[in-house]
gemmi code that builds the backbone of each chain (N, CA, C; Angstrom):
import gemmi

chains = {
    "A": [
        ("MET", (94.715, 99.551, 128.993), (94.051, 99.700, 130.290), (94.749, 100.811, 131.049)),
        ("SER", (93.998, 101.683, 131.660), (94.593, 102.828, 132.337), (95.279, 102.377, 133.611)),
        ("SER", (96.233, 103.207, 134.056), (96.929, 102.880, 135.295), (95.975, 102.976, 136.479)),
        ("ILE", (94.867, 103.696, 136.313), (93.880, 103.816, 137.396), (93.343, 102.429, 137.759)),
        ("ALA", (93.112, 101.602, 136.747), (92.569, 100.254, 136.997), (93.507, 99.463, 137.902)),
        ("TYR", (94.820, 99.555, 137.632), (95.781, 98.819, 138.448), (95.846, 99.391, 139.855)),
        ("THR", (95.824, 100.712, 139.960), (95.884, 101.371, 141.269), (94.669, 100.990, 142.108)),
        ("LEU", (93.494, 101.014, 141.494), (92.269, 100.671, 142.233), (92.308, 99.212, 142.685)),
        ("ALA", (92.771, 98.327, 141.815), (92.854, 96.905, 142.176), (93.793, 96.720, 143.371)),
        ("GLN", (94.944, 97.419, 143.343), (95.896, 97.290, 144.452), (95.293, 97.790, 145.745)),
        ("ARG", (94.569, 98.924, 145.673), (93.998, 99.507, 146.902), (92.895, 98.622, 147.451)),
        ("ARG", (92.100, 98.017, 146.561), (91.035, 97.122, 147.029), (91.657, 95.902, 147.713)),
        ("LEU", (92.713, 95.375, 147.096), (93.400, 94.219, 147.676), (93.961, 94.573, 149.046)),
        ("LEU", (94.591, 95.719, 149.167), (95.156, 96.164, 150.458), (94.065, 96.263, 151.523)),
        ("ALA", (92.915, 96.817, 151.136), (91.806, 97.003, 152.092), (91.325, 95.649, 152.603)),
        ("VAL", (91.165, 94.682, 151.685), (90.692, 93.356, 152.094), (91.755, 92.655, 152.937)),
        ("GLU", (93.011, 92.788, 152.543), (94.106, 92.182, 153.330), (94.095, 92.707, 154.757)),
        ("GLU", (93.881, 93.999, 154.919), (93.867, 94.606, 156.262), (92.715, 94.062, 157.093)),
        ("VAL", (91.558, 93.914, 156.462), (90.393, 93.392, 157.202), (90.647, 91.948, 157.627)),
        ("VAL", (91.195, 91.134, 156.722), (91.477, 89.737, 157.050), (92.479, 89.669, 158.199)),
        ("GLU", (93.505, 90.515, 158.142), (94.527, 90.583, 159.197), (93.867, 90.940, 160.531)),
        ("GLN", (92.992, 91.924, 160.498), (92.320, 92.374, 161.719), (91.465, 91.250, 162.294)),
        ("TRP", (90.772, 90.546, 161.419), (89.936, 89.425, 161.864), (90.757, 88.345, 162.538)),
        ("GLN", (91.926, 88.082, 161.943), (92.756, 87.013, 162.501), (93.279, 87.389, 163.887)),
        ("LEU", (93.365, 88.685, 164.148), (93.847, 89.130, 165.458), (92.711, 89.237, 166.474)),
        ("ASP", (91.526, 89.556, 165.989), (90.422, 89.887, 166.885), (89.336, 88.820, 166.804)),
        ("HIS", (89.388, 87.807, 167.634), (88.468, 86.676, 167.521), (87.050, 87.028, 167.915)),
        ("ALA", (86.866, 88.063, 168.741), (85.519, 88.438, 169.168), (84.683, 88.838, 167.950)),
        ("GLU", (85.313, 89.574, 167.062), (84.653, 90.017, 165.828), (84.241, 88.820, 164.980)),
        ("ALA", (85.049, 87.772, 165.003), (84.851, 86.616, 164.135), (83.615, 85.802, 164.502)),
        ("THR", (82.996, 86.062, 165.621), (81.809, 85.297, 165.972), (80.559, 85.804, 165.259)),
        ("LEU", (80.674, 86.942, 164.612), (79.502, 87.498, 163.921), (79.399, 86.881, 162.528)),
        ("ALA", (78.380, 86.059, 162.331), (78.252, 85.329, 161.069), (78.086, 86.264, 159.890)),
        ("HIS", (77.320, 87.356, 160.080), (77.099, 88.238, 158.935), (78.387, 88.921, 158.517)),
        ("ALA", (79.299, 89.135, 159.472), (80.593, 89.738, 159.128), (81.397, 88.753, 158.268)),
        ("ALA", (81.314, 87.460, 158.613), (82.034, 86.453, 157.821), (81.447, 86.409, 156.419)),
        ("ASP", (80.121, 86.491, 156.346), (79.423, 86.524, 155.076), (79.925, 87.687, 154.212)),
        ("ASP", (80.028, 88.863, 154.818), (80.509, 90.056, 154.102), (81.929, 89.856, 153.609)),
        ("LEU", (82.741, 89.246, 154.450), (84.144, 89.059, 154.076), (84.255, 88.105, 152.884)),
        ("VAL", (83.484, 87.026, 152.919), (83.495, 86.083, 151.790), (83.061, 86.809, 150.517)),
        ("ALA", (82.009, 87.599, 150.612), (81.521, 88.348, 149.443), (82.573, 89.327, 148.936)),
        ("GLU", (83.280, 89.987, 149.846), (84.324, 90.944, 149.448), (85.459, 90.251, 148.710)),
        ("VAL", (85.853, 89.086, 149.192), (86.958, 88.372, 148.540), (86.517, 87.884, 147.158)),
        ("VAL", (85.279, 87.446, 147.038), (84.775, 87.019, 145.719), (84.711, 88.233, 144.774)),
        ("ASN", (84.297, 89.380, 145.300), (84.264, 90.636, 144.518), (85.660, 91.028, 144.063)),
        ("LEU", (86.608, 90.872, 144.971), (88.005, 91.186, 144.659), (88.494, 90.287, 143.532)),
        ("ALA", (88.072, 89.017, 143.586), (88.450, 88.084, 142.527), (87.901, 88.571, 141.185)),
        ("ASP", (86.701, 89.132, 141.173), (86.132, 89.676, 139.931), (86.998, 90.820, 139.404)),
        ("THR", (87.466, 91.673, 140.305), (88.358, 92.778, 139.909), (89.629, 92.227, 139.274)),
        ("MET", (90.197, 91.218, 139.886), (91.432, 90.620, 139.359), (91.167, 89.935, 138.024)),
        ("GLU", (89.973, 89.381, 137.867), (89.634, 88.733, 136.602), (89.623, 89.756, 135.464)),
        ("ARG", (89.147, 90.949, 135.752), (89.135, 92.002, 134.704), (90.556, 92.378, 134.309)),
        ("LEU", (91.449, 92.439, 135.270), (92.847, 92.728, 134.941), (93.437, 91.596, 134.105)),
        ("HIS", (93.112, 90.371, 134.504), (93.610, 89.210, 133.761), (93.163, 89.264, 132.296)),
        ("ASP", (91.887, 89.584, 132.067), (91.323, 89.556, 130.714), (92.092, 90.472, 129.768)),
        ("ARG", (92.622, 91.576, 130.306), (93.362, 92.528, 129.469), (94.718, 92.004, 129.038)),
        ("HIS", (95.195, 90.967, 129.687), (96.534, 90.454, 129.390), (96.527, 89.028, 128.873)),
        ("GLN", (95.333, 88.463, 128.633), (95.287, 87.040, 128.312), (95.834, 86.736, 126.912)),
        ("GLY", (96.001, 87.755, 126.066), (96.581, 87.530, 124.743), (98.067, 87.172, 124.805)),
        ("GLY", (98.698, 87.544, 125.928), (100.108, 87.187, 126.083), (101.049, 88.160, 125.387)),
        ("LEU", (102.322, 87.839, 125.515), (103.388, 88.673, 124.959), (103.370, 88.590, 123.428)),
        ("GLN", (103.520, 89.742, 122.787), (103.603, 89.793, 121.333), (104.960, 90.388, 120.963)),
        ("PRO", (105.398, 90.206, 119.692), (106.718, 90.718, 119.291), (106.888, 92.218, 119.512)),
        ("ASP", (105.797, 92.981, 119.418), (105.931, 94.437, 119.548), (105.379, 94.971, 120.864)),
        ("THR", (105.223, 94.109, 121.857), (104.691, 94.567, 123.152), (105.704, 95.484, 123.820)),
        ("PRO", (105.292, 96.691, 124.219), (106.235, 97.584, 124.902), (106.591, 97.040, 126.288)),
        ("PRO", (107.804, 97.284, 126.767), (108.240, 96.753, 128.060), (107.343, 97.185, 129.228)),
        ("GLN", (106.760, 98.379, 129.134), (105.902, 98.846, 130.229), (104.670, 97.955, 130.361)),
        ("GLN", (104.194, 97.430, 129.229), (103.039, 96.542, 129.288), (103.443, 95.195, 129.883)),
        ("VAL", (104.672, 94.784, 129.611), (105.182, 93.555, 130.208), (105.228, 93.716, 131.731)),
        ("ALA", (105.702, 94.867, 132.187), (105.758, 95.142, 133.629), (104.346, 95.138, 134.225)),
        ("ALA", (103.389, 95.666, 133.487), (101.994, 95.677, 133.967), (101.476, 94.252, 134.128)),
        ("ALA", (101.810, 93.383, 133.182), (101.393, 91.979, 133.277), (102.019, 91.318, 134.500)),
        ("HIS", (103.269, 91.655, 134.783), (103.924, 91.142, 135.993), (103.161, 91.583, 137.234)),
        ("LEU", (102.742, 92.836, 137.241), (101.983, 93.363, 138.384), (100.687, 92.590, 138.566)),
        ("VAL", (100.010, 92.278, 137.465), (98.748, 91.536, 137.552), (98.984, 90.160, 138.182)),
        ("VAL", (100.048, 89.477, 137.764), (100.346, 88.158, 138.341), (100.653, 88.303, 139.839)),
        ("HIS", (101.362, 89.349, 140.205), (101.638, 89.609, 141.627), (100.336, 89.826, 142.397)),
        ("LEU", (99.424, 90.611, 141.849), (98.145, 90.869, 142.528), (97.311, 89.588, 142.622)),
        ("LEU", (97.350, 88.773, 141.578), (96.634, 87.495, 141.610), (97.210, 86.608, 142.720)),
        ("THR", (98.526, 86.589, 142.831), (99.178, 85.762, 143.855), (98.771, 86.212, 145.248)),
        ("ARG", (98.776, 87.508, 145.469), (98.381, 88.028, 146.796), (96.912, 87.755, 147.072)),
        ("THR", (96.077, 87.885, 146.061), (94.648, 87.622, 146.265), (94.438, 86.156, 146.620)),
        ("LEU", (95.138, 85.285, 145.937), (95.015, 83.843, 146.222), (95.433, 83.522, 147.652)),
        ("SER", (96.381, 84.259, 148.182), (96.829, 83.978, 149.550), (95.754, 84.319, 150.585)),
        ("LEU", (94.746, 85.069, 150.186), (93.659, 85.421, 151.110), (92.712, 84.245, 151.345)),
        ("PHE", (92.576, 83.388, 150.342), (91.528, 82.367, 150.410), (91.687, 81.406, 151.591)),
        ("PRO", (92.867, 80.814, 151.805), (92.975, 79.906, 152.958), (92.736, 80.635, 154.283)),
        ("ARG", (93.118, 81.890, 154.356), (92.927, 82.651, 155.596), (91.443, 82.908, 155.841)),
        ("VAL", (90.708, 83.230, 154.784), (89.274, 83.473, 154.929), (88.558, 82.167, 155.290)),
        ("ARG", (88.993, 81.074, 154.681), (88.372, 79.774, 155.003), (88.576, 79.434, 156.486)),
        ("ALA", (89.754, 79.723, 156.987), (90.035, 79.435, 158.407), (89.090, 80.242, 159.298)),
        ("LEU", (88.848, 81.488, 158.914), (87.947, 82.330, 159.695), (86.509, 81.810, 159.611)),
        ("VAL", (86.127, 81.359, 158.415), (84.768, 80.820, 158.237), (84.596, 79.561, 159.091)),
        ("ARG", (85.626, 78.716, 159.130), (85.557, 77.496, 159.966), (85.363, 77.884, 161.426)),
        ("HIS", (86.038, 78.928, 161.848), (85.942, 79.422, 163.222), (84.498, 79.835, 163.536)),
        ("VAL", (83.897, 80.549, 162.586), (82.517, 81.025, 162.777), (81.541, 79.851, 162.765)),
        ("ARG", (81.765, 78.926, 161.831), (80.886, 77.752, 161.734), (80.986, 76.906, 162.995)),
        ("GLY", (82.185, 76.903, 163.589), (82.389, 76.158, 164.828), (81.498, 76.665, 165.951)),
        ("ARG", (81.007, 77.888, 165.783), (80.099, 78.461, 166.777), (78.629, 78.285, 166.369)),
        ("GLY", (78.435, 77.464, 165.315), (77.073, 77.105, 164.927), (76.433, 78.011, 163.895)),
        ("TYR", (77.197, 78.958, 163.335), (76.609, 79.853, 162.347), (76.768, 79.272, 160.956)),
        ("VAL", (75.818, 79.620, 160.076), (75.900, 79.220, 158.668), (76.519, 80.372, 157.893)),
        ("VAL", (77.510, 80.078, 157.098), (78.123, 81.115, 156.251), (77.955, 80.685, 154.799)),
        ("PRO", (76.994, 81.252, 154.097), (76.806, 80.878, 152.688), (77.894, 81.519, 151.821)),
        ("GLY", (77.955, 81.106, 150.579), (78.889, 81.750, 149.635), (80.217, 81.034, 149.518)),
        ("ILE", (80.364, 79.905, 150.229), (81.642, 79.194, 150.174), (81.883, 78.599, 148.787)),
        ("ASP", (80.808, 78.143, 148.143), (80.973, 77.603, 146.785), (81.534, 78.673, 145.851)),
        ("ALA", (81.008, 79.888, 145.982), (81.494, 80.997, 145.150), (82.964, 81.272, 145.453)),
        ("LEU", (83.342, 81.144, 146.712), (84.738, 81.346, 147.118), (85.637, 80.295, 146.450)),
        ("ASP", (85.177, 79.035, 146.492), (85.959, 77.944, 145.887), (86.112, 78.159, 144.393)),
        ("ARG", (85.014, 78.549, 143.740), (85.072, 78.764, 142.287), (86.016, 79.919, 141.949)),
        ("ALA", (85.942, 80.984, 142.737), (86.810, 82.149, 142.501), (88.277, 81.765, 142.669)),
        ("GLU", (88.558, 80.972, 143.699), (89.947, 80.568, 143.921), (90.475, 79.722, 142.757)),
        ("ALA", (89.670, 78.775, 142.293), (90.089, 77.901, 141.192), (90.357, 78.730, 139.930)),
        ("LYS", (89.470, 79.694, 139.684), (89.618, 80.532, 138.484), (90.898, 81.377, 138.565)),
        ("LEU", (91.113, 82.022, 139.704), (92.289, 82.886, 139.845), (93.585, 82.081, 139.770)),
        ("SER", (93.556, 80.872, 140.321), (94.743, 80.022, 140.278), (95.102, 79.690, 138.830)),
        ("GLN", (94.062, 79.371, 138.060), (94.249, 79.069, 136.642), (94.775, 80.302, 135.897)),
        ("TYR", (94.218, 81.457, 136.195), (94.638, 82.697, 135.539), (96.101, 83.011, 135.852)),
        ("GLY", (96.465, 82.851, 137.118), (97.838, 83.159, 137.531), (98.837, 82.288, 136.794)),
        ("GLN", (98.541, 80.992, 136.702), (99.452, 80.076, 136.016), (99.536, 80.401, 134.522)),
        ("ALA", (98.374, 80.671, 133.922), (98.354, 80.959, 132.485), (99.113, 82.250, 132.171)),
        ("LEU", (98.829, 83.302, 132.926), (99.516, 84.579, 132.677), (101.006, 84.451, 132.935)),
        ("GLY", (101.362, 83.684, 133.953), (102.781, 83.495, 134.260), (103.525, 82.896, 133.084)),
        ("ARG", (102.866, 81.922, 132.417), (103.503, 81.281, 131.251), (103.517, 82.234, 130.067)),
        ("LEU", (102.380, 82.872, 129.786), (102.261, 83.726, 128.602), (103.223, 84.916, 128.651)),
        ("TRP", (103.469, 85.437, 129.867), (104.283, 86.647, 129.999), (105.668, 86.375, 130.557)),
        ("MET", (106.035, 85.096, 130.653), (107.382, 84.702, 131.106), (107.744, 85.398, 132.418)),
        ("VAL", (106.805, 85.314, 133.327), (106.994, 85.914, 134.641), (108.016, 85.054, 135.403)),
        ("PRO", (108.866, 85.657, 136.243), (109.902, 84.858, 136.904), (109.338, 83.820, 137.869)),
        ("ASP", (110.119, 82.738, 138.006), (109.779, 81.653, 138.922), (110.594, 81.829, 140.198)),
        ("GLU", (109.939, 81.758, 141.343), (110.613, 82.090, 142.601), (111.783, 81.159, 142.901)),
        ("ARG", (111.585, 79.847, 142.724), (112.668, 78.915, 143.062), (113.867, 79.119, 142.143)),
        ("ARG", (113.588, 79.376, 140.873), (114.701, 79.566, 139.927), (115.470, 80.843, 140.265)),
        ("VAL", (114.753, 81.885, 140.648), (115.435, 83.138, 141.008), (116.260, 82.926, 142.274)),
        ("GLN", (115.707, 82.205, 143.247), (116.460, 81.946, 144.495), (117.731, 81.156, 144.189)),
        ("THR", (117.619, 80.139, 143.333), (118.794, 79.343, 142.962), (119.836, 80.226, 142.303)),
        ("ALA", (119.377, 81.067, 141.374), (120.311, 81.953, 140.663), (121.017, 82.891, 141.638)),
        ("MET", (120.271, 83.422, 142.579), (120.873, 84.374, 143.520), (121.850, 83.685, 144.465)),
        ("GLN", (121.542, 82.452, 144.835), (122.491, 81.693, 145.677), (123.784, 81.438, 144.916)),
        ("GLU", (123.645, 81.057, 143.654), (124.842, 80.802, 142.848), (125.686, 82.075, 142.749)),
        ("LEU", (125.032, 83.204, 142.513), (125.758, 84.472, 142.394), (126.444, 84.834, 143.700)),
        ("GLU", (125.754, 84.611, 144.809), (126.359, 84.900, 146.134), (127.612, 84.071, 146.361)),
        ("GLN", (127.593, 82.856, 145.815), (128.761, 81.973, 145.968), (129.821, 82.244, 144.905)),
        ("GLY", (129.599, 83.274, 144.108), (130.602, 83.642, 143.114), (130.582, 82.770, 141.862)),
        ("GLN", (129.471, 82.065, 141.671), (129.375, 81.180, 140.497), (128.621, 81.901, 139.381)),
        ("TYR", (129.334, 82.261, 138.324), (128.662, 82.886, 137.198), (129.577, 82.903, 135.970)),
        ("HIS", (128.942, 82.973, 134.801), (129.647, 83.217, 133.551), (129.597, 84.710, 133.302)),
        ("VAL", (130.629, 85.244, 132.655), (130.617, 86.651, 132.251), (130.393, 86.686, 130.747)),
        ("LEU", (129.370, 87.417, 130.334), (129.057, 87.477, 128.906), (130.038, 88.406, 128.193)),
    ],
    "B": [
        ("MET", (128.229, 108.635, 129.923), (128.098, 107.198, 130.237), (129.454, 106.642, 130.635)),
        ("GLY", (129.512, 105.845, 131.712), (130.787, 105.315, 132.179), (131.101, 104.010, 131.497)),
        ("ASP", (131.937, 103.194, 132.172), (132.295, 101.876, 131.642), (131.054, 100.995, 131.608)),
        ("PRO", (131.009, 100.085, 130.629), (129.858, 99.183, 130.606), (129.848, 98.265, 131.826)),
        ("TYR", (128.642, 97.865, 132.236), (128.501, 96.926, 133.331), (128.936, 95.531, 132.869)),
        ("GLN", (129.375, 94.747, 133.814), (129.688, 93.353, 133.514), (128.369, 92.551, 133.630)),
        ("ILE", (128.085, 91.733, 132.620), (126.883, 90.908, 132.647), (127.246, 89.544, 133.232)),
        ("ARG", (126.637, 89.216, 134.361), (126.920, 87.954, 135.043), (125.719, 87.034, 134.941)),
        ("ILE", (126.000, 85.818, 134.513), (124.925, 84.842, 134.324), (125.257, 83.599, 135.141)),
        ("PRO", (124.451, 83.309, 136.181), (124.748, 82.124, 137.004), (124.525, 80.840, 136.215)),
        ("PRO", (125.141, 79.738, 136.641), (125.081, 78.479, 135.883), (123.666, 78.001, 135.561)),
        ("SER", (122.751, 78.128, 136.502), (121.391, 77.617, 136.253), (120.720, 78.398, 135.117)),
        ("VAL", (120.941, 79.689, 135.064), (120.367, 80.528, 133.997), (121.090, 80.248, 132.685)),
        ("TRP", (122.406, 80.137, 132.744), (123.225, 79.842, 131.560), (122.766, 78.535, 130.912)),
        ("ALA", (122.482, 77.537, 131.725), (122.049, 76.232, 131.204), (120.719, 76.364, 130.471)),
        ("ARG", (119.808, 77.139, 131.048), (118.511, 77.312, 130.380), (118.671, 78.056, 129.067)),
        ("MET", (119.524, 79.076, 129.049), (119.758, 79.831, 127.804), (120.381, 78.931, 126.745)),
        ("SER", (121.299, 78.068, 127.156), (121.961, 77.168, 126.192), (120.961, 76.186, 125.599)),
        ("ALA", (119.959, 75.824, 126.366), (118.982, 74.831, 125.909), (117.982, 75.411, 124.912)),
        ("TRP", (117.997, 76.713, 124.689), (117.042, 77.320, 123.760), (117.307, 76.925, 122.312)),
        ("ASP", (118.518, 76.500, 122.021), (118.842, 76.022, 120.665), (118.518, 77.106, 119.615)),
        ("LEU", (119.090, 78.254, 119.794), (118.800, 79.391, 118.915), (119.589, 79.299, 117.616)),
        ("PRO", (119.002, 79.767, 116.521), (119.812, 79.919, 115.301), (120.977, 80.879, 115.603)),
        ("ALA", (122.105, 80.659, 114.932), (123.332, 81.401, 115.238), (123.124, 82.909, 115.185)),
        ("GLU", (122.414, 83.382, 114.166), (122.217, 84.823, 114.022), (121.365, 85.385, 115.154)),
        ("VAL", (120.399, 84.616, 115.583), (119.533, 85.052, 116.690), (120.359, 85.099, 117.980)),
        ("ARG", (121.220, 84.091, 118.164), (122.074, 84.061, 119.349), (122.999, 85.280, 119.379)),
        ("ARG", (123.549, 85.593, 118.205), (124.440, 86.757, 118.116), (123.692, 88.032, 118.470)),
        ("PHE", (122.459, 88.135, 117.968), (121.644, 89.318, 118.257), (121.374, 89.420, 119.746)),
        ("MET", (120.993, 88.286, 120.356), (120.683, 88.274, 121.784), (121.902, 88.703, 122.604)),
        ("ASP", (123.040, 88.105, 122.303), (124.258, 88.457, 123.045), (124.581, 89.942, 122.876)),
        ("GLY", (124.382, 90.433, 121.658), (124.633, 91.851, 121.396), (123.724, 92.757, 122.201)),
        ("GLN", (122.473, 92.386, 122.324), (121.531, 93.178, 123.121), (121.982, 93.248, 124.582)),
        ("LEU", (122.432, 92.104, 125.103), (122.851, 92.064, 126.504), (124.181, 92.797, 126.694)),
        ("ARG", (125.119, 92.515, 125.829), (126.478, 93.028, 126.016), (126.586, 94.497, 125.613)),
        ("ASP", (125.936, 94.866, 124.503), (126.123, 96.210, 123.963), (125.054, 97.199, 124.402)),
        ("ARG", (123.812, 96.747, 124.472), (122.746, 97.693, 124.863), (122.579, 97.746, 126.370)),
        ("LEU", (122.290, 96.592, 126.950), (121.995, 96.582, 128.385), (123.210, 96.995, 129.213)),
        ("ALA", (124.351, 96.362, 128.914), (125.547, 96.628, 129.720), (125.992, 98.085, 129.599)),
        ("ALA", (125.773, 98.685, 128.438), (126.214, 100.063, 128.208), (125.347, 101.071, 128.949)),
        ("ASP", (124.059, 100.815, 129.025), (123.168, 101.813, 129.639), (121.957, 101.130, 130.268)),
        ("PRO", (122.144, 100.457, 131.401), (121.026, 99.736, 132.013), (119.875, 100.658, 132.418)),
        ("VAL", (120.204, 101.868, 132.829), (119.141, 102.783, 133.263), (118.155, 103.035, 132.132)),
        ("ALA", (118.685, 103.124, 130.918), (117.825, 103.415, 129.765), (117.002, 102.203, 129.346)),
        ("HIS", (117.495, 100.990, 129.648), (116.862, 99.802, 129.072), (116.143, 98.903, 130.067)),
        ("LEU", (116.405, 99.060, 131.351), (115.730, 98.224, 132.340), (114.419, 98.868, 132.776)),
        ("VAL", (113.405, 98.037, 132.924), (112.098, 98.509, 133.397), (111.825, 97.834, 134.740)),
        ("PRO", (111.539, 98.584, 135.782), (111.245, 97.958, 137.081), (109.983, 97.113, 136.983)),
        ("CYS", (110.020, 95.963, 137.690), (108.822, 95.128, 137.709), (108.759, 94.425, 139.065)),
        ("VAL", (107.620, 93.828, 139.328), (107.468, 93.103, 140.598), (107.232, 91.634, 140.282)),
        ("ALA", (107.944, 90.750, 140.982), (107.765, 89.316, 140.808), (106.470, 88.882, 141.499)),
        ("PRO", (105.946, 87.722, 141.162), (104.694, 87.269, 141.790), (104.751, 87.272, 143.313)),
        ("TRP", (105.905, 86.957, 143.890), (106.039, 86.896, 145.342), (106.407, 88.236, 145.960)),
        ("GLY", (106.515, 89.275, 145.141), (106.704, 90.618, 145.665), (108.098, 91.194, 145.543)),
        ("GLN", (109.073, 90.397, 145.151), (110.445, 90.908, 145.017), (110.504, 91.883, 143.841)),
        ("HIS", (111.260, 92.970, 144.049), (111.409, 93.949, 142.975), (112.584, 93.532, 142.103)),
        ("LEU", (112.318, 93.411, 140.814), (113.346, 93.051, 139.840), (113.313, 94.097, 138.728)),
        ("ASN", (114.200, 93.886, 137.752), (114.179, 94.749, 136.567), (114.072, 93.850, 135.353)),
        ("LEU", (113.303, 94.286, 134.365), (113.208, 93.414, 133.205), (113.783, 94.080, 131.961)),
        ("PHE", (114.339, 93.226, 131.132), (114.913, 93.628, 129.857), (114.320, 92.687, 128.830)),
        ("SER", (113.483, 93.190, 127.963), (112.832, 92.328, 126.981), (113.017, 92.895, 125.584)),
        ("PHE", (113.115, 92.016, 124.622), (113.285, 92.450, 123.237), (112.922, 91.306, 122.303)),
        ("THR", (112.739, 91.645, 121.040), (112.445, 90.662, 120.002), (113.511, 90.780, 118.927)),
        ("ALA", (114.027, 89.662, 118.478), (115.025, 89.680, 117.400), (114.352, 90.121, 116.102)),
        ("PRO", (115.001, 90.939, 115.286), (114.364, 91.402, 114.054), (114.175, 90.243, 113.069)),
        ("PRO", (113.210, 90.359, 112.155), (112.881, 89.257, 111.244), (114.080, 88.765, 110.437)),
        ("GLU", (115.026, 89.661, 110.110), (116.143, 89.256, 109.255), (117.113, 88.283, 109.932)),
        ("CYS", (116.944, 88.073, 111.248), (117.818, 87.120, 111.959), (117.458, 85.672, 111.643)),
        ("ASP", (116.238, 85.467, 111.190), (115.771, 84.099, 110.923), (114.738, 84.167, 109.797)),
        ("GLN", (113.899, 83.168, 109.642), (112.841, 83.225, 108.632), (111.906, 84.405, 108.958)),
        ("PRO", (111.403, 85.079, 107.932), (110.566, 86.271, 108.162), (109.316, 85.984, 108.995)),
        ("SER", (108.857, 84.743, 108.983), (107.603, 84.441, 109.694), (107.836, 84.045, 111.153)),
        ("VAL", (109.089, 83.988, 111.581), (109.378, 83.538, 112.944), (109.890, 84.711, 113.767)),
        ("ARG", (109.345, 84.861, 114.971), (109.805, 85.901, 115.890), (110.376, 85.256, 117.147)),
        ("HIS", (111.539, 85.713, 117.552), (112.201, 85.205, 118.762), (112.111, 86.297, 119.832)),
        ("MET", (111.398, 85.998, 120.912), (111.167, 87.002, 121.971), (111.908, 86.590, 123.234)),
        ("PHE", (112.562, 87.550, 123.853), (113.406, 87.273, 125.009), (112.984, 88.124, 126.199)),
        ("MET", (113.170, 87.532, 127.375), (112.855, 88.233, 128.630), (113.951, 87.894, 129.630)),
        ("PHE", (114.561, 88.917, 130.200), (115.572, 88.703, 131.232), (115.194, 89.509, 132.468)),
        ("HIS", (115.324, 88.854, 133.615), (115.088, 89.560, 134.886), (116.443, 89.779, 135.539)),
        ("VAL", (116.696, 91.026, 135.888), (118.046, 91.464, 136.232), (118.061, 92.173, 137.584)),
        ("VAL", (119.158, 91.981, 138.326), (119.396, 92.802, 139.523), (120.781, 93.430, 139.380)),
        ("TYR", (120.953, 94.566, 139.999), (122.271, 95.196, 140.014), (123.156, 94.451, 141.012)),
        ("GLY", (124.423, 94.234, 140.625), (125.359, 93.588, 141.535), (125.728, 94.512, 142.684)),
        ("ALA", (126.120, 93.910, 143.809), (126.482, 94.691, 144.995), (127.694, 95.584, 144.733)),
        ("ASP", (128.512, 95.205, 143.743), (129.703, 96.006, 143.442), (129.364, 97.235, 142.606)),
        ("GLU", (128.087, 97.382, 142.234), (127.599, 98.537, 141.465), (128.252, 98.658, 140.091)),
        ("SER", (128.873, 97.573, 139.631), (129.449, 97.621, 138.287), (129.073, 96.380, 137.485)),
        ("SER", (128.123, 95.625, 138.028), (127.703, 94.411, 137.317), (126.178, 94.318, 137.307)),
        ("LEU", (125.701, 93.564, 136.336), (124.279, 93.264, 136.224), (124.142, 91.753, 136.273)),
        ("GLU", (123.278, 91.267, 137.147), (123.148, 89.824, 137.353), (121.802, 89.352, 136.816)),
        ("ILE", (121.862, 88.389, 135.918), (120.632, 87.871, 135.330), (120.130, 86.727, 136.198)),
        ("VAL", (118.978, 86.913, 136.814), (118.490, 85.925, 137.766), (117.356, 85.055, 137.205)),
        ("GLU", (116.876, 85.422, 136.003), (115.849, 84.611, 135.380), (115.821, 84.954, 133.901)),
        ("CYS", (115.462, 83.974, 133.084), (115.439, 84.203, 131.639), (114.219, 83.521, 131.045)),
        ("GLY", (113.751, 84.083, 129.931), (112.612, 83.482, 129.251), (112.734, 83.679, 127.752)),
        ("TYR", (112.218, 82.736, 127.011), (112.305, 82.787, 125.552), (111.030, 82.187, 124.957)),
        ("GLN", (110.488, 82.866, 123.938), (109.340, 82.329, 123.206), (109.598, 82.494, 121.719)),
        ("ARG", (109.259, 81.473, 120.991), (109.369, 81.528, 119.529), (107.943, 81.560, 118.986)),
        ("LYS", (107.660, 82.574, 118.194), (106.290, 82.730, 117.683), (106.318, 82.710, 116.165)),
        ("VAL", (105.397, 81.955, 115.569), (105.267, 81.950, 114.118), (104.164, 82.932, 113.756)),
        ("ILE", (104.522, 83.901, 112.902), (103.542, 84.910, 112.483), (102.893, 84.405, 111.210)),
        ("LEU", (101.569, 84.187, 111.276), (100.864, 83.698, 110.097), (100.542, 84.859, 109.185)),
        ("SER", (100.756, 84.681, 107.888), (100.416, 85.750, 106.947), (98.914, 85.855, 106.839)),
        ("PRO", (98.422, 87.067, 106.640), (96.970, 87.258, 106.522), (96.413, 86.602, 105.261)),
    ],
}
model = gemmi.Model(1)
for chain_id, residues in chains.items():
    chain = gemmi.Chain(chain_id)
    for i, (resn, *xyz) in enumerate(residues, 1):
        res = gemmi.Residue()
        res.name, res.seqid = resn, gemmi.SeqId(i, " ")
        for name, pos in zip(("N", "CA", "C"), xyz):
            atom = gemmi.Atom()
            atom.name, atom.element = name, gemmi.Element(name[0])
            atom.pos, atom.b_iso = gemmi.Position(*pos), 0.0
            res.add_atom(atom)
        chain.add_residue(res)
    model.add_chain(chain)
structure = gemmi.Structure()
structure.add_model(model)
structure.setup_entities()
């Protein structure tokens, strides 16, 4: 997969993150139901982009996998994690809009996309031995306290 | 190239590595990769990567050659590393191991 695919995925994610951030700050905008509809559709579209990245790495680590490809798989898991963090924020905005009596369709698609990405993130994390945050934090605390073996 | 870096492994990581139950030859190979290759020239062997939560780490991955164990078994290793604040050590903050059986065609 070309590096362009990863770059485009990152830029799309950044664009959606910025819009969600702006919405959370600007409540006047959030009263427009069609805007909420667009945002839900964009996040579902973004999930499709992340799914394509996932598909390229679903075979997992092989004995002859070059390290650069391993790093790329790490990037995909990072992008999946960031995309997943958008879902609760978008739902909160949709609740806000619905509270004003508007109907926002597409929530089922949002739920399905979130479930799929969550599954992908966990699977890729295992297949590519991606680091675990709590374990890394524990290791770094131990090192800060001077606790380590020297190989 | 200067003096080799010191490889530091915190207890939690050390415990996980010990639990892998590696054949002796594979263990020797793994230690050699860390002590002789990585410690000697980390710049040449570490690849920058990003953790799921966004922290920047470096990864060192390799596979033990077939002669270390049965020809059909591959031992794959992954280490996530940060440079020590003293600029003369490498700290392993996460480790991973997979054993794969290669089926003959």
